[in-house]
N, C-alpha and C positions, 0 to 999 in steps of 0.2 A: 567898507574895508573891514576885514576880519579883525576883531579885537585881539590884542596881544595876550590878554589874560582871560581865563575862564575859571571862576571859583566854584568848587563843588558846593551844592546846596546844603549838604550835611556831612558830618563826620562819617567815615566809613562804618557801616554797621558790622559788629562782630559776626564772623562766619566760621565755618568749620576750619578754614585756613588759619584761624587764630591759634590753633593748637601748635602750629609751627613757630609761633612767635613767643618771645620771652616776656610777654606782658605780665605774667604772674610772678616773675622773679623779683624777690625783694632785694633792695639795694644794700650795699655794705654798710658797716657800722660807721665808717668815716665819711660816707657820702653826705653832701649837703641836703640830699632829699630825705635823709633819715633812714634808720635801719629797718623800720617797719613799713616803709612806703614802697608801693609797687612802681617799678620803672615804667614810665609811659612807653607807648609803642606806636606803630603805624595806625592803630585804631584811634589815636588821639590827634592825628594830623588834620589840618585843613588842607585839602588837595587843590592845587592849582595846575593849570595846563598852559604852557607858554608856546606861542606860535613861533617856532624856531626855524631859522634859515638852514636849508639843506647843505648848501655849499658856500662857505664864507670866503673862499679864495679864488674861485673860478666863475665861469659863466653859467653853470648849471642852474636851472630854475627849480623852484619848489620849496616847500616848507614841510615841517612835521610837528606833531604835538609832543612837547617835552614835559614830563610830569615833575612837579615839585611837591614835597611835603613841607608845610609851614606850621611851626608850633610857636604860639605866642604866649603860652601859659606862664612864662617867667617874666614877662614884661608887664603883666597886670593891666592891660589896656592902655598903657602909656606908649609914647613914641619910642621906638627902638633906639637904644644908645650903643649897643654892641650886637654884632651878628656873627654867628658861627655858620659857615656855609660848607656843607659836605659835598665834595666833588665825587659824584657817583662813579662806580666802576662796573665790573663785568657781570652783574646780576640785576634782577629787579630791585628798585631802590628800597623796597620794604626790608630787604635783607639788611641794609645798612642802618635804616631807622631803628630796627629792632636789635641790632648787635653792636651799636656804637655807644656804649655807656658813657664814654668820655664826653660826648656831646651833651647828654642829659645832665651829667653831674656838673660840668663847667657851666652849662646854661643856667642851672639852678643857683650855682654859687655867684655867677656874674650878672644875673638878670638879663641874659642874652636872648635875642630872637634866634630860633633854630630853623635852618632851611637845609633840606636835602634835595639835590638835583639828580635826576636819573640820567645815566649815560645814554647817548644816542645808540640806537640799535639794540637796546636792552629793555626788558619789561614791556611796558606799554608805550615806550618812546621810540617806536620803530617807524621809519618813513615808509610811505607807500611806494615801493620800488619796482612793482611789476612794470616791465617794459623799459625801465631806466637802464641805460647802458652803463656798464661798470659800476653797478649800484654799491658794491662793497668798497669802492674807492673813497666813499665819503665817510667811512667808519675808520677814522684815524685819530691819533692822539691830538694832532693839530686842530682838527675840526671840533673835537670834544672840548678842548681848552677854550677855543673861540666861543663855543656854546655858553660856557660858564661866564665868560667875560660879558657876553651880550645879556645874559640873564641878570647879572649883577647890575649892569648899566640900567636895565629896565626897572629893576627893584629900586634903584636909587631915585628914579623919577616918580615911582608910584607908591613905594612902601617905606623904604629905610632912609631916604635922604642922604645925609653925609655921615651916617653912622659907620664906624670902622668895621671892616669885614675881615675875618680870619678864615682861611680855607682849612678844611680838615679832611683827612683821608687815611685809609689804611690799605696796605698791600699795593695793588695797582692804583687804587684810589689815593694812597699816600704818595706814590710817584707822581700822580697827576697834581696833587696839592703842591708838592715841591716845585714841579715844572711850572705850574700856574703862577706861583709867586715870582719865579724867574722870568717868565714870558710876559706876564701882565702885572707888573709891580704897582700899577696905578689902580688895579681892581681890588687888591687885598693888601692889608698892612702886614700880613704874616701868614705862615702856614704851619699846621701841625701835621707832620707826616709820619704815621706809624708803620713800622715794618715795611719801609719804603726804600728799596735799593735803587735809588735814582741813578747811580752810576753802574748798575749791574747789567749793562748791555755789552754786546760784543766789542764795539769800538772803544769801550772804556777798559777793556782787558780785565774783566773780573776773574778771580780764581776759578779754575775748572770745577773744583769740588766745594766752592764757597757755600752753596746751600746745604750740602751734606754736613759740612763742618758745623754750621750754625745749628742744624737739627740735632747733631750728635751731642751738643752741649747739654741738651735736655736730659740725657741719660746719666748724667753725673750729678755732683753736688749743686751745680748751677741751676739744675732743674728740679731740685728738691729730692733727688734720689741718691742712693749710695753709689759711690764711684764704681763699686763692683758691678753694677748693672751695665755700665758702658764697657767694662773689660769683658764681661760675659758675652755681650753682643759682638764685640770685636772678634772674640774667639769663635763665635758661632758661624760666622760667614765662611771662612775657609774650611771649617769642619763640615758644615752642611754641603758645601760645594764638593768636597772630597768624597763624602759618603755617597753622593749621587753618581759617582763614577763606577760603582760596583753594584751588582744585582742584590747582594746582601744589604749593602748600604741603602739602596733605594727602598727595599722592603722595610728596613728599620725606620727610615724617614717617613714612609707612609703611615706606619703605626704611630710614631711619636707625634706627628702633626695631624693625625686623624684625617688623612686625605681621602677623598672619594676614590672608589675603586678605579684603578687604571689612570688616574689623573696625573701621576708623577711622570709617566712615560717610561721608556725602557732604554734610554741612551745615556751616554756619559755626561751630557749637559743637564741632566735632570736636577741635580743639586744646585747648580748655579741658578737655574730658573726659579727654584723654590726660594733661594736666598733673596733674589731680586724681587720676588712677589712679596715677601715679608717686608723688606726694606721699603718697598713702594708705598706702603700705607703710612709710613712715618711722616711724610710730608703733610698728609691730610691731618694726622693727629697733631702735628705741630701748629698747623693753621688754627686748629680748634682747641688749643690747649688753654681753655678758660678755667677759672676757678669755680665754675658752676656748670651744671649740665646744659648742653646746647645742641640744637639741631641745625646750627648755622651751616656747617660743612656737609653734614649728612643729607640735608635737604637739597643742597646744590649739586653735589657730585657723588653722593652715596645712595643708600637704599631708600631714602625718604625721611619721613617724620619720626625718626628714632633718635633720641638724644644720646650723645656721647656722655660719659660720666664727667664729673668735675676733674680737672687736671688729668686728662686721658693719658698723657705720657708718663705720669707717675703710676697710673694703673698698669701701664705697659711693663713697668719694672717690678710689679708685685712679686713675680716668681723668679726675679733675677737679682735681687738686692744682696744676696749672699755670694761670696766668691765660689765659683764652680769651675773655673778654668785658669790656666796659667798663660799669660801672654808675654812674650819677650821680643825685643827688636824695636823698630821705628814705626810706631803706629801712625804717626802723622804723615809719613811717606808711604804708608800702606805696604811696608816691607817688614813683616813680622811673622813669628811662629806662634801657634796655639797648641795647647795640650790639655786634654781632659780625659780622666781615667787613663787608658792606654792609647788613646787615639791622638795622633799628632798630624798637623797640617801647617804648611808655610804659605803665606800669602805674598804675592809680588804684584802689586797694583791691582789688576783685575783678573788675576789668574792664580791658581794654586800651583806653586812651584814644586812642592814635594808633599807626600803624605804616606802614611803606612796603613791606610784603610783596607787595602787589598789583603792584608794579613788576617782579617777577622771574618768569622762566619756570622750569620744572623744570630745564632744562639749566643755567641760571645758578645756581640754588641748589646743584646737584650740584658746581659748579665752585668752591664756597666751602669751602676745607679746614678753616678754623677753626670755622665753623658745623657742619660735619660732625663734627669732633672733639668739640665741645660736646654735640651730640645723642647721639653714641655714648657719651660719658662718662655722660650722664644715663641712657641705656639700661642701662649697666653697673651704675649704682646701683640701678635698678629690679630688675635681674636677681638681685641678691644675695638678694632675697626670692622674686621670681617664678620664678626658675630655680634654686631651692635644690636641686632634684632633679638638675640638670645634664642633664636630658632634654628640656627645652622647645625645640622647633624654631622656633616663632613665638609671639608674644605677642598676646593678645586681651583 
């Protein structure tokens, strides 16, 4: 019979891929690891492979190898009395080993055994599905949660005994951690669910703009910025949208945003597309808004192994922390007016209701210093993500 566990013979050797990891990051001054101690990483794991069932609920046959990172450095060779178990989410598990400082710091403070489990169909925990009918039907939340319950049950027999286990996760992994505690209360005594909107699903009727509202808080005092940054960005969206409706405005936007030749287009929707492109990076910056440089998000959905700066959403406000525009009306309902220099535009949810942009020539727009500063500041916010390499000459 195939053994449930296969233990790697040695710790993973450092490779070029280590550059993407934060193994060199020093811990914070309040960390139990000590301010001058390097945070451990996936290089410090003992890697195990668990022979996991493909289908926990139906008749489909088959198994696959599910990877686990096990770190016992905080139990000093003794039997584990506490276990932190990371329920992996939508990336190779190394991403979470190297970017979940809470696990390392709690583990050090509590003397806990640390375990990270890789999500099925991610990283190296991918079933052999060639020829398997409806193969993606086995990649579900329910199957993943059952995986973790089965792993913990096997760990209790072979490794941890009756030690209490707390599930840990962030983002989708945090949702899994919360649902895991609800679905399998006998497997874990609790769950730490970070950034985990467990009710943020359509049947729970989440607010349509809930994510945008949460991200927007980062551009004010709650995110360590001047409230002027949020006001400037609110003003920028209808102004940029309105500018895109005229040929002079499009030329001005191309100059202010350093757009590549021809990329803005020649239609009235050009400004809206540009505003949406700028807004689109803020979700990624919010996900990566760590107090230290990190490649966590850029390596997953960005250009590669280029670290974003510490507090990237604060860097996004660097050119916007002084008041550059006037906003009046109900911003929360997205029914407001914005004015900067002589340009005015009124927003009504997802459209510009009125504007006076058609009154200005390109030369007149170029002669508006505050408007220029506003757009350059917004370009700087965009560039925190779009020019993370420092090599971009124009934006498209």
